DRENDO-1510 file (C-alpha; in Angstrom, 1 decimal, always signed):
<recs>
REC; n; res; u; v; w
REC; 1; PRO; +13.9; -39.1; -20.1 .
REC; 2; ARG; +12.7; -39.1; -23.6 .
REC; 3; ASN; +13.8; -36.0; -25.6 .
REC; 4; CYS; +12.5; -34.1; -28.6 .
REC; 5; PRO; +14.6; -31.7; -30.7 .
REC; 6; VAL; +13.0; -28.6; -32.2 .
REC; 7; SER; +12.4; -29.2; -35.9 .
REC; 8; PRO; +15.2; -27.6; -38.0 .
REC; 9; ASP; +12.7; -25.8; -40.2 .
REC; 10; SER; +10.8; -24.3; -37.3 .
REC; 11; GLY; +12.8; -21.1; -37.4 .
REC; 12; VAL; +14.6; -21.9; -34.2 .
REC; 13; HIS; +18.3; -22.1; -34.7 .
REC; 14; LYS; +19.3; -23.3; -31.3 .
REC; 15; LEU; +18.6; -27.0; -30.5 .
REC; 16; PHE; +16.5; -27.5; -27.4 .
REC; 17; PHE; +15.7; -30.7; -25.5 .
REC; 18; TYR; +13.0; -31.3; -23.0 .
REC; 19; PRO; +11.4; -34.3; -21.5 .
REC; 20; MET; +8.3; -35.8; -23.1 .
REC; 21; MET; +5.2; -36.0; -21.0 .
REC; 22; LYS; +2.4; -38.6; -20.7 .
REC; 23; TYR; -1.0; -37.1; -21.1 .
REC; 24; ALA; -4.5; -38.3; -20.3 .
REC; 25; VAL; -7.1; -36.5; -22.3 .
REC; 26; ILE; -10.6; -36.8; -20.9 .
REC; 27; GLY; -13.2; -36.8; -23.7 .
REC; 28; ALA; -13.1; -37.5; -27.4 .
REC; 29; GLY; -15.0; -34.5; -28.7 .
REC; 30; VAL; -13.6; -31.9; -31.0 .
REC; 31; SER; -11.5; -30.3; -28.2 .
REC; 32; GLY; -10.1; -33.6; -26.9 .
REC; 33; LEU; -9.3; -35.1; -30.3 .
REC; 34; SER; -7.7; -31.9; -31.5 .
REC; 35; MET; -5.6; -31.6; -28.3 .
REC; 36; ALA; -4.5; -35.2; -28.4 .
REC; 37; GLY; -3.4; -34.9; -32.0 .
REC; 38; MET; -1.4; -31.8; -31.3 .
REC; 39; LEU; +0.3; -33.4; -28.3 .
REC; 40; LEU; +1.0; -36.6; -30.1 .
REC; 41; LYS; +2.6; -34.7; -33.0 .
REC; 42; LYS; +5.1; -33.2; -30.5 .
REC; 43; GLY; +6.1; -36.6; -29.4 .
REC; 44; HIS; +4.2; -36.9; -26.1 .
REC; 45; GLU; +2.4; -40.1; -25.1 .
REC; 46; VAL; -1.3; -39.5; -25.1 .
REC; 47; VAL; -4.3; -41.7; -24.1 .
REC; 48; VAL; -7.9; -40.4; -24.7 .
REC; 49; TYR; -10.7; -41.7; -22.4 .
REC; 50; GLU; -14.2; -41.6; -23.9 .
REC; 51; ARG; -17.2; -43.0; -22.2 .
REC; 52; ASP; -19.1; -43.5; -25.5 .
REC; 53; SER; -18.4; -46.2; -28.0 .
REC; 54; ARG; -17.2; -43.7; -30.7 .
REC; 55; PRO; -15.7; -40.2; -31.0 .
REC; 56; GLY; -17.4; -36.9; -31.7 .
REC; 57; GLY; -19.0; -35.5; -28.6 .
REC; 58; LEU; -21.5; -32.9; -29.8 .
REC; 59; ILE; -20.6; -33.4; -33.4 .
REC; 60; LYS; -21.7; -37.0; -33.6 .
REC; 61; CYS; -23.9; -38.1; -36.5 .
REC; 62; THR; -25.9; -41.2; -37.2 .
REC; 63; GLU; -27.9; -42.6; -40.1 .
REC; 64; VAL; -31.7; -42.7; -40.1 .
REC; 65; GLN; -33.4; -44.4; -43.1 .
REC; 66; GLY; -30.4; -43.6; -45.2 .
REC; 67; ASN; -30.3; -39.9; -44.2 .
REC; 68; LEU; -27.4; -38.4; -42.3 .
REC; 69; TYR; -28.6; -37.1; -38.9 .
REC; 70; HIS; -26.6; -34.5; -36.9 .
REC; 71; ARG; -27.7; -35.3; -33.4 .
REC; 72; VAL; -26.8; -31.8; -32.1 .
REC; 73; GLY; -26.7; -28.8; -34.4 .
REC; 74; GLY; -25.3; -28.9; -38.0 .
REC; 75; HIS; -21.6; -28.6; -37.7 .
REC; 76; VAL; -19.6; -27.0; -40.6 .
REC; 77; PHE; -16.1; -25.7; -40.8 .
REC; 78; ASN; -14.4; -22.4; -41.5 .
REC; 79; SER; -12.3; -20.0; -39.4 .
REC; 80; ARG; -11.1; -16.5; -39.3 .
REC; 81; ARG; -7.9; -17.7; -37.7 .
REC; 82; GLN; -5.2; -18.7; -40.3 .
REC; 83; GLU; -3.4; -21.0; -37.9 .
REC; 84; VAL; -6.7; -22.9; -37.3 .
REC; 85; LEU; -7.2; -23.2; -41.1 .
REC; 86; ASP; -3.6; -24.4; -41.5 .
REC; 87; TRP; -3.9; -27.0; -38.8 .
REC; 88; PHE; -7.2; -28.3; -40.0 .
REC; 89; TRP; -6.1; -28.7; -43.6 .
REC; 90; SER; -2.9; -30.5; -42.5 .
REC; 91; ARG; -5.3; -33.2; -41.3 .
REC; 92; PHE; -7.8; -33.3; -44.1 .
REC; 93; ASP; -7.9; -33.5; -47.9 .
REC; 94; ARG; -9.9; -30.5; -49.0 .
REC; 95; GLU; -10.3; -31.4; -52.7 .
REC; 96; ARG; -11.1; -35.1; -52.1 .
REC; 97; ASP; -13.3; -35.0; -49.1 .
REC; 98; PHE; -15.1; -31.7; -48.8 .
REC; 99; VAL; -17.5; -29.4; -50.6 .
REC; 100; SER; -17.4; -25.7; -50.3 .
REC; 101; ALA; -20.8; -24.0; -49.8 .
REC; 102; ARG; -22.1; -20.5; -49.6 .
REC; 103; ARG; -24.0; -19.8; -46.4 .
REC; 104; ARG; -27.6; -18.8; -47.1 .
REC; 105; ALA; -29.5; -18.0; -43.9 .
REC; 106; VAL; -32.9; -16.4; -43.6 .
REC; 107; ILE; -35.4; -15.4; -40.9 .
REC; 108; SER; -38.9; -16.8; -41.1 .
REC; 109; LEU; -41.1; -14.3; -39.4 .
REC; 110; GLU; -44.6; -14.6; -37.9 .
REC; 111; GLY; -47.1; -14.7; -40.8 .
REC; 112; GLY; -44.8; -16.5; -43.2 .
REC; 113; ALA; -42.6; -13.6; -44.4 .
REC; 114; VAL; -39.0; -14.6; -45.1 .
REC; 115; VAL; -36.2; -12.0; -44.7 .
REC; 116; ASP; -32.6; -12.6; -45.5 .
REC; 117; TYR; -30.0; -12.7; -42.8 .
REC; 118; PRO; -28.7; -10.5; -41.2 .
REC; 119; ILE; -32.1; -9.0; -40.8 .
REC; 120; GLU; -30.7; -5.5; -40.2 .
REC; 121; ASN; -29.1; -5.4; -43.7 .
REC; 122; HIS; -32.3; -6.1; -45.5 .
REC; 123; LEU; -34.8; -3.4; -44.5 .
REC; 124; ASP; -36.0; -3.2; -48.2 .
REC; 125; GLN; -37.7; -6.6; -47.6 .
REC; 126; PHE; -40.1; -5.2; -45.0 .
REC; 127; PRO; -43.4; -3.4; -45.6 .
REC; 128; GLU; -43.0; +0.3; -45.9 .
REC; 129; ALA; -44.6; +1.1; -42.5 .
REC; 130; VAL; -42.3; -1.3; -40.7 .
REC; 131; ARG; -39.3; -0.1; -42.7 .
REC; 132; SER; -40.1; +3.5; -41.8 .
REC; 133; SER; -40.3; +2.7; -38.0 .
REC; 134; ILE; -37.0; +0.8; -38.1 .
REC; 135; VAL; -35.1; +3.6; -39.9 .
REC; 136; HIS; -36.5; +6.4; -37.6 .
REC; 137; GLU; -35.5; +4.3; -34.6 .
REC; 138; LEU; -32.0; +3.8; -36.0 .
REC; 139; LEU; -31.6; +7.5; -36.7 .
REC; 140; GLU; -32.7; +8.3; -33.1 .
REC; 141; LEU; -30.1; +5.9; -31.8 .
REC; 142; TYR; -27.5; +7.6; -34.0 .
REC; 143; ARG; -28.4; +11.1; -32.8 .
REC; 144; ASN; -28.6; +10.1; -29.1 .
REC; 145; PRO; -26.4; +7.0; -28.5 .
REC; 146; PRO; -27.6; +5.1; -25.4 .
REC; 147; ALA; -25.4; +4.1; -22.5 .
REC; 148; GLU; -23.1; +1.0; -22.9 .
REC; 149; PRO; -25.3; -2.1; -22.6 .
REC; 150; ARG; -25.0; -4.2; -19.5 .
REC; 151; SER; -26.6; -7.4; -20.9 .
REC; 152; LEU; -27.5; -9.2; -24.1 .
REC; 153; GLY; -31.1; -7.8; -23.9 .
REC; 154; GLU; -29.9; -4.2; -23.6 .
REC; 155; PHE; -27.4; -4.7; -26.4 .
REC; 156; PHE; -30.1; -5.7; -28.9 .
REC; 157; LEU; -32.4; -2.9; -28.0 .
REC; 158; ASN; -29.7; -0.2; -27.9 .
REC; 159; ARG; -28.1; -1.4; -31.2 .
REC; 160; PHE; -31.1; -2.2; -33.4 .
REC; 161; GLY; -34.1; -0.3; -32.0 .
REC; 162; LYS; -37.5; -1.3; -30.6 .
REC; 163; THR; -39.0; -2.7; -33.9 .
REC; 164; LEU; -36.2; -5.0; -35.0 .
REC; 165; ASN; -35.7; -6.1; -31.5 .
REC; 166; SER; -39.3; -7.1; -31.0 .
REC; 167; LEU; -39.6; -8.7; -34.5 .
REC; 168; TYR; -36.5; -10.8; -34.2 .
REC; 169; PHE; -33.7; -10.3; -31.6 .
REC; 170; THR; -35.5; -10.7; -28.3 .
REC; 171; PRO; -38.1; -13.4; -29.3 .
REC; 172; TYR; -35.4; -15.5; -31.1 .
REC; 173; ASN; -32.9; -15.3; -28.2 .
REC; 174; ASN; -35.6; -15.9; -25.6 .
REC; 175; LYS; -36.3; -19.2; -27.4 .
REC; 176; VAL; -32.6; -20.1; -27.6 .
REC; 177; TRP; -31.7; -19.3; -24.1 .
REC; 178; ARG; -35.0; -19.9; -22.4 .
REC; 179; GLN; -34.4; -17.2; -19.9 .
REC; 180; ASP; -34.6; -13.4; -19.5 .
REC; 181; ILE; -31.8; -12.3; -21.9 .
REC; 182; SER; -31.3; -9.2; -19.8 .
REC; 183; GLN; -29.5; -11.5; -17.3 .
REC; 184; ILE; -27.0; -12.8; -19.9 .
REC; 185; ALA; -23.6; -11.2; -19.7 .
REC; 186; MET; -22.1; -9.2; -22.6 .
REC; 187; ASP; -19.0; -11.4; -22.5 .
REC; 188; TRP; -20.9; -14.0; -24.5 .
REC; 189; LEU; -21.1; -11.7; -27.5 .
REC; 190; GLU; -17.3; -11.8; -28.3 .
REC; 191; ASP; -16.9; -13.2; -31.9 .
REC; 192; LYS; -20.4; -14.7; -31.8 .
REC; 193; LEU; -22.7; -12.1; -33.4 .
REC; 194; PRO; -22.4; -9.3; -35.9 .
REC; 195; MET; -22.0; -6.1; -34.0 .
REC; 196; PRO; -22.5; -3.3; -36.6 .
REC; 197; SER; -22.8; +0.3; -35.5 .
REC; 198; VAL; -26.0; +2.2; -36.5 .
REC; 199; ALA; -24.0; +4.0; -39.3 .
REC; 200; GLU; -22.8; +0.6; -40.6 .
REC; 201; ILE; -26.4; -0.7; -40.6 .
REC; 202; LEU; -27.6; +2.2; -42.7 .
REC; 203; LEU; -24.6; +2.1; -45.1 .
REC; 204; ASN; -25.0; -1.7; -45.5 .
REC; 205; ASN; -28.6; -1.2; -46.6 .
REC; 206; ILE; -27.6; +1.5; -49.0 .
REC; 207; GLY; -24.8; -0.6; -50.4 .
REC; 208; HIS; -26.9; -3.8; -50.4 .
REC; 209; ILE; -24.3; -5.7; -48.3 .
REC; 210; ASN; -25.5; -9.2; -47.7 .
REC; 211; GLU; -24.3; -12.2; -45.8 .
REC; 212; SER; -21.7; -13.1; -48.4 .
REC; 213; ALA; -19.5; -10.2; -47.1 .
REC; 214; MET; -19.5; -11.6; -43.5 .
REC; 215; VAL; -17.2; -13.9; -41.6 .
REC; 216; HIS; -18.4; -17.5; -42.0 .
REC; 217; SER; -20.3; -16.6; -45.1 .
REC; 218; SER; -19.0; -19.8; -46.7 .
REC; 219; PHE; -18.0; -23.0; -45.1 .
REC; 220; PHE; -16.6; -26.5; -45.8 .
REC; 221; TYR; -18.5; -29.6; -45.3 .
REC; 222; ALA; -17.6; -33.3; -45.6 .
REC; 223; LYS; -19.0; -34.9; -48.8 .
REC; 224; ASN; -19.9; -38.0; -46.8 .
REC; 225; GLY; -20.5; -38.5; -43.1 .
REC; 226; GLY; -20.8; -34.8; -42.1 .
REC; 227; SER; -19.1; -33.9; -38.9 .
REC; 228; GLN; -18.8; -37.6; -37.9 .
REC; 229; PHE; -16.3; -37.9; -40.7 .
REC; 230; LEU; -14.3; -35.1; -39.0 .
REC; 231; ALA; -14.4; -36.9; -35.6 .
REC; 232; ASP; -13.4; -40.2; -37.1 .
REC; 233; THR; -10.5; -38.7; -39.0 .
REC; 234; LEU; -9.2; -36.8; -36.0 .
REC; 235; ALA; -9.4; -39.9; -33.9 .
REC; 236; ARG; -7.3; -41.9; -36.4 .
REC; 237; GLY; -3.9; -42.8; -35.1 .
REC; 238; LEU; -4.8; -41.8; -31.5 .
REC; 239; LYS; -5.0; -44.2; -28.6 .
REC; 240; VAL; -8.7; -43.8; -27.6 .
REC; 241; ARG; -10.1; -46.0; -24.9 .
REC; 242; TYR; -13.8; -46.1; -25.6 .
REC; 243; ARG; -16.5; -47.0; -23.1 .
REC; 244; GLN; -14.2; -45.9; -20.3 .
REC; 245; GLU; -15.4; -43.0; -18.1 .
REC; 246; ALA; -12.4; -41.4; -16.4 .
REC; 247; VAL; -13.8; -40.9; -12.8 .
REC; 248; ASN; -12.0; -41.2; -9.5 .
REC; 249; ILE; -8.7; -39.9; -10.8 .
REC; 250; LEU; -6.2; -40.0; -7.9 .
REC; 251; PRO; -2.9; -38.4; -7.2 .
REC; 252; LYS; +0.1; -40.7; -6.9 .
REC; 253; ASP; +3.8; -39.8; -6.7 .
REC; 254; GLY; +3.3; -36.3; -8.2 .
REC; 255; LYS; +1.3; -37.8; -11.1 .
REC; 256; TRP; -2.3; -38.8; -11.8 .
REC; 257; LEU; -3.7; -42.3; -11.7 .
REC; 258; VAL; -6.4; -42.7; -14.4 .
REC; 259; GLN; -8.0; -46.2; -14.7 .
REC; 260; GLY; -4.9; -47.7; -13.1 .
REC; 261; GLU; -2.4; -45.9; -15.4 .
REC; 262; LEU; -0.1; -43.1; -14.3 .
REC; 263; PHE; +0.0; -39.8; -16.3 .
REC; 264; ASP; +2.1; -36.6; -15.9 .
REC; 265; ARG; -0.7; -34.4; -16.9 .
REC; 266; VAL; -4.5; -34.5; -17.5 .
REC; 267; VAL; -6.4; -32.4; -20.1 .
REC; 268; PHE; -10.0; -32.3; -19.0 .
REC; 269; THR; -12.6; -31.6; -21.8 .
REC; 270; GLY; -15.7; -32.9; -20.0 .
REC; 271; ASN; -18.2; -30.9; -18.1 .
REC; 272; VAL; -16.7; -28.7; -15.3 .
REC; 273; ARG; -19.7; -29.7; -13.1 .
REC; 274; GLN; -18.2; -33.2; -13.0 .
REC; 275; LEU; -14.8; -32.2; -11.7 .
REC; 276; GLY; -15.7; -33.5; -8.2 .
REC; 277; ASP; -16.4; -37.0; -9.6 .
REC; 278; CYS; -13.2; -37.0; -11.6 .
REC; 279; PHE; -11.0; -35.7; -8.9 .
REC; 280; PRO; -12.6; -36.7; -5.6 .
REC; 281; CYS; -9.5; -36.4; -3.4 .
REC; 282; MET; -8.7; -32.8; -4.4 .
REC; 283; ASP; -9.6; -30.8; -1.3 .
REC; 284; GLU; -8.6; -27.6; -3.1 .
REC; 285; LEU; -11.7; -28.0; -5.4 .
REC; 286; ARG; -14.2; -28.2; -2.6 .
REC; 287; PRO; -14.6; -24.4; -2.1 .
REC; 288; PHE; -15.5; -24.1; -5.8 .
REC; 289; PHE; -18.3; -26.6; -5.7 .
REC; 290; PRO; -21.1; -24.2; -4.6 .
REC; 291; ARG; -20.2; -21.8; -7.4 .
REC; 292; ILE; -19.8; -24.6; -10.0 .
REC; 293; SER; -23.3; -25.9; -9.1 .
REC; 294; GLU; -24.7; -22.4; -9.9 .
REC; 295; LEU; -23.5; -22.6; -13.5 .
REC; 296; ARG; -26.5; -22.7; -15.8 .
REC; 297; SER; -26.9; -24.4; -19.1 .
REC; 298; HIS; -29.6; -26.1; -21.1 .
REC; 299; GLY; -30.0; -28.9; -23.6 .
REC; 300; THR; -31.4; -29.4; -27.1 .
REC; 301; THR; -33.9; -31.7; -28.7 .
REC; 302; SER; -33.0; -32.0; -32.3 .
REC; 303; VAL; -35.5; -33.5; -34.7 .
REC; 304; LEU; -34.5; -35.0; -38.0 .
REC; 305; CYS; -37.2; -34.2; -40.6 .
REC; 306; ARG; -38.0; -34.3; -44.2 .
REC; 307; ILE; -38.9; -30.7; -45.3 .
REC; 308; SER; -40.0; -28.8; -48.4 .
REC; 309; PRO; -37.2; -28.3; -50.9 .
REC; 310; ASN; -35.4; -25.0; -50.5 .
REC; 311; ASP; -31.9; -23.4; -51.0 .
REC; 312; TYR; -31.3; -22.3; -47.5 .
REC; 313; SER; -28.7; -23.4; -45.0 .
REC; 314; TRP; -30.1; -22.0; -41.7 .
REC; 315; ILE; -33.7; -20.8; -41.1 .
REC; 316; TYR; -34.1; -18.8; -37.9 .
REC; 317; MET; -37.6; -18.7; -36.4 .
REC; 318; PRO; -38.5; -16.0; -33.8 .
REC; 319; SER; -42.2; -16.6; -34.1 .
REC; 320; PRO; -43.9; -17.2; -30.6 .
REC; 321; SER; -46.5; -19.5; -32.2 .
REC; 322; HIS; -44.2; -22.5; -31.8 .
REC; 323; ARG; -41.3; -23.5; -29.6 .
REC; 324; SER; -38.5; -24.2; -32.1 .
REC; 325; HIS; -35.9; -21.5; -32.8 .
REC; 326; ARG; -34.2; -22.8; -36.0 .
REC; 327; ILE; -34.1; -25.2; -38.9 .
REC; 328; ILE; -30.7; -26.4; -40.0 .
REC; 329; CYS; -31.0; -27.5; -43.6 .
REC; 330; THR; -28.3; -30.2; -43.3 .
REC; 331; GLY; -29.7; -31.9; -46.4 .
REC; 332; ASN; -28.5; -28.9; -48.4 .
REC; 333; PHE; -24.9; -29.1; -47.1 .
REC; 334; SER; -24.2; -32.2; -49.1 .
REC; 335; ARG; -26.7; -34.1; -51.3 .
REC; 336; ASN; -25.2; -37.3; -49.9 .
REC; 337; ASN; -27.0; -36.5; -46.6 .
REC; 338; ASN; -30.3; -37.3; -48.2 .
REC; 339; ASN; -31.7; -40.7; -49.2 .
REC; 340; GLY; -32.9; -40.0; -52.7 .
REC; 341; ASP; -34.6; -36.8; -53.8 .
REC; 342; ILE; -35.9; -35.7; -50.4 .
REC; 343; THR; -34.5; -32.8; -48.5 .
REC; 344; THR; -33.7; -33.3; -44.8 .
REC; 345; ALA; -33.1; -30.9; -42.0 .
REC; 346; THR; -32.8; -30.8; -38.2 .
REC; 347; ILE; -35.2; -28.7; -36.2 .
REC; 348; GLU; -34.0; -27.6; -32.8 .
REC; 349; PHE; -35.9; -27.0; -29.5 .
REC; 350; SER; -34.0; -25.7; -26.5 .
REC; 351; GLU; -35.8; -28.0; -24.1 .
REC; 352; GLN; -36.5; -31.7; -23.7 .
REC; 353; MET; -39.5; -32.8; -25.8 .
REC; 354; THR; -41.6; -36.0; -26.1 .
REC; 355; GLU; -42.4; -37.4; -29.5 .
REC; 356; GLY; -46.0; -36.3; -29.0 .
REC; 357; GLU; -45.0; -32.8; -28.2 .
REC; 358; ILE; -42.7; -32.8; -31.2 .
REC; 359; SER; -45.5; -34.0; -33.5 .
REC; 360; ARG; -47.8; -31.2; -32.3 .
REC; 361; GLN; -45.1; -28.6; -32.8 .
REC; 362; LEU; -44.2; -29.7; -36.3 .
REC; 363; GLU; -47.7; -28.9; -37.4 .
REC; 364; LEU; -47.0; -25.2; -36.5 .
REC; 365; ILE; -43.5; -24.9; -38.1 .
REC; 366; PRO; -43.0; -23.7; -41.7 .
REC; 367; PHE; -41.5; -25.7; -44.6 .
REC; 368; SER; -43.9; -28.7; -43.9 .
REC; 369; PRO; -41.6; -30.8; -41.7 .
REC; 370; VAL; -42.2; -34.6; -41.5 .
REC; 371; TYR; -40.8; -36.4; -38.5 .
REC; 372; LEU; -38.0; -39.0; -39.0 .
REC; 373; ALA; -36.2; -39.2; -35.6 .
REC; 374; HIS; -35.3; -37.1; -32.6 .
REC; 375; HIS; -32.5; -36.9; -29.9 .
REC; 376; TRP; -32.3; -35.1; -26.6 .
REC; 377; GLU; -28.8; -33.8; -25.5 .
REC; 378; GLU; -28.8; -32.5; -21.9 .
REC; 379; TYR; -25.7; -30.2; -22.3 .
REC; 380; THR; -25.5; -28.1; -25.4 .
REC; 381; TYR; -25.6; -24.4; -24.4 .
REC; 382; PRO; -23.5; -23.1; -21.5 .
REC; 383; VAL; -25.2; -19.9; -20.2 .
REC; 384; GLN; -22.7; -17.3; -19.1 .
REC; 385; ASP; -23.3; -14.7; -16.5 .
REC; 386; VAL; -21.0; -11.9; -15.2 .
REC; 387; SER; -19.2; -14.4; -12.8 .
REC; 388; SER; -18.7; -17.4; -15.1 .
REC; 389; ARG; -15.4; -16.4; -16.6 .
REC; 390; THR; -14.0; -15.4; -13.2 .
REC; 391; LEU; -14.9; -18.8; -11.8 .
REC; 392; ILE; -13.2; -20.7; -14.7 .
REC; 393; ARG; -10.1; -18.5; -14.4 .
REC; 394; GLU; -9.8; -19.2; -10.7 .
REC; 395; LEU; -10.3; -23.0; -11.3 .
REC; 396; LYS; -7.5; -23.0; -13.9 .
REC; 397; GLU; -5.2; -21.1; -11.5 .
REC; 398; CYS; -6.0; -23.9; -8.9 .
REC; 399; LEU; -5.6; -26.9; -11.3 .
REC; 400; GLU; -2.8; -26.0; -13.7 .
REC; 401; PRO; +0.0; -26.0; -11.2 .
REC; 402; LYS; -1.1; -29.6; -10.4 .
REC; 403; GLY; -0.9; -30.6; -14.0 .
REC; 404; ILE; -4.7; -30.5; -14.8 .
REC; 405; TYR; -5.9; -28.3; -17.7 .
REC; 406; LEU; -9.5; -27.4; -18.7 .
REC; 407; LEU; -10.3; -27.3; -22.4 .
REC; 408; GLY; -13.6; -27.2; -24.3 .
REC; 409; ARG; -17.1; -25.8; -24.4 .
REC; 410; PHE; -18.3; -27.2; -21.0 .
REC; 411; ALA; -14.9; -27.4; -19.3 .
REC; 412; GLU; -14.3; -23.7; -19.9 .
REC; 413; TRP; -18.0; -22.8; -20.0 .
REC; 414; GLU; -17.6; -21.0; -23.4 .
REC; 415; TYR; -20.0; -21.3; -26.3 .
REC; 416; TYR; -17.3; -22.6; -28.7 .
REC; 417; ASN; -18.1; -23.4; -32.3 .
REC; 418; MET; -16.0; -26.2; -33.8 .
REC; 419; ASP; -13.3; -23.9; -35.1 .
REC; 420; ALA; -13.1; -22.0; -31.8 .
REC; 421; ALA; -12.7; -25.3; -29.9 .
REC; 422; MET; -9.8; -26.1; -32.3 .
REC; 423; GLY; -8.3; -22.7; -31.7 .
REC; 424; ALA; -8.5; -23.1; -28.0 .
REC; 425; ALA; -6.6; -26.4; -28.3 .
REC; 426; LEU; -4.0; -24.7; -30.4 .
REC; 427; ASP; -3.6; -22.0; -27.7 .
REC; 428; LEU; -3.3; -24.5; -24.9 .
REC; 429; ASP; -0.8; -26.6; -27.0 .
REC; 430; LYS; +1.5; -23.6; -27.4 .
REC; 431; ARG; +1.2; -22.7; -23.7 .
REC; 432; LEU; +2.0; -26.2; -22.6 .
REC; 433; ALA; +5.1; -26.2; -24.9 .
REC; 434; ALA; +6.2; -22.9; -23.5 .
REC; 435; GLU; +5.9; -24.2; -19.9 .
REC; 436; GLN; +8.0; -27.2; -20.7 .
REC; 437; MET; +10.7; -25.1; -22.4 .
REC; 438; THR; +10.7; -22.8; -19.3 .
REC; 439; ARG; +11.0; -25.7; -16.9 .
REC; 440; GLY; +13.7; -27.4; -19.1 .
</recs>
């Protein structure tokens, strides 16, 4: 067997040897590319299978009339986890290839008013009557704290009061999730949203605490190529087999046969709904299929537009007068994203839209958007309920003893941002290494 010693500068003074593995990684998105790079660095043999002709998954970008187009979202990088930062900057040249930007997000309310994000910290930007209602509701919540919320909808109402909830939180999230948010589990909130107490909201307003004091208040962004530059760089040096969809993976001699090649282990970063197609002979999976089929998600139509010049990064739009929920001002992330002096952005709809429907909607959206291109992505938002994490945990308990590991937004049914996907890969990498050390 191939052997790999622990690095002498790793802090481990005893020399360990353990056999190297051969891994198949299914999917060349952020999760798959990150995982493959980590495994390769440890000396494992790794092959990545990607059904598309290039890497990136949800962070792919294309060029339209000389403008950079994020086909899904507007992916930027920062992290609260130091080990994620350390790993990322071991792969990239910060000074040469990136710009550092200050996040400037706003909420565009019905009637044209624009309020800085987070909305609850900027009560001074509301008319006096609205501000008075919000403050009195917050004080009542402080005096008489409600019961622990059981859903996303209850959380917003119990934390911010009726007025802020009706102005922003519920209408915005109804647009994003396209369902009754009282049915969305509280688990989703972990590390995703600011969760200030009522006292913190009031103190933040007195102290004029703005977004610059929050996590992810600044970010790094590639000078050229946006998030496609990240995917292309992470793919460099990896054995990626493009235009090869890894279906019909079969067991053989205690290993897994993928496209005619044997592997010790498989890291699956695709959609968990497709496990049956990938592993058709695993009878152990069959009892899970009814529950897997009940997992809910929805897609995104992103529209590349030319918009009015502004200095924003994200514009959230709760207004019920149109169907879009946010504008991502990708043209402001790097001036190289724009062809000439125009400002570009992607406008998102959480549903499939025709070009005619988009054209009618753009007339209702602020900042004078002019259509350039659009793209529909079927799977962008996994929707968690109270049973989702239990299902994924049980699937992992079934698959991992057989050498199959789930990783990524739709494999784990977690709404991972880019840095969270990298962090999940780091966690799995450490766990796999520990398993090998234990097994010798």
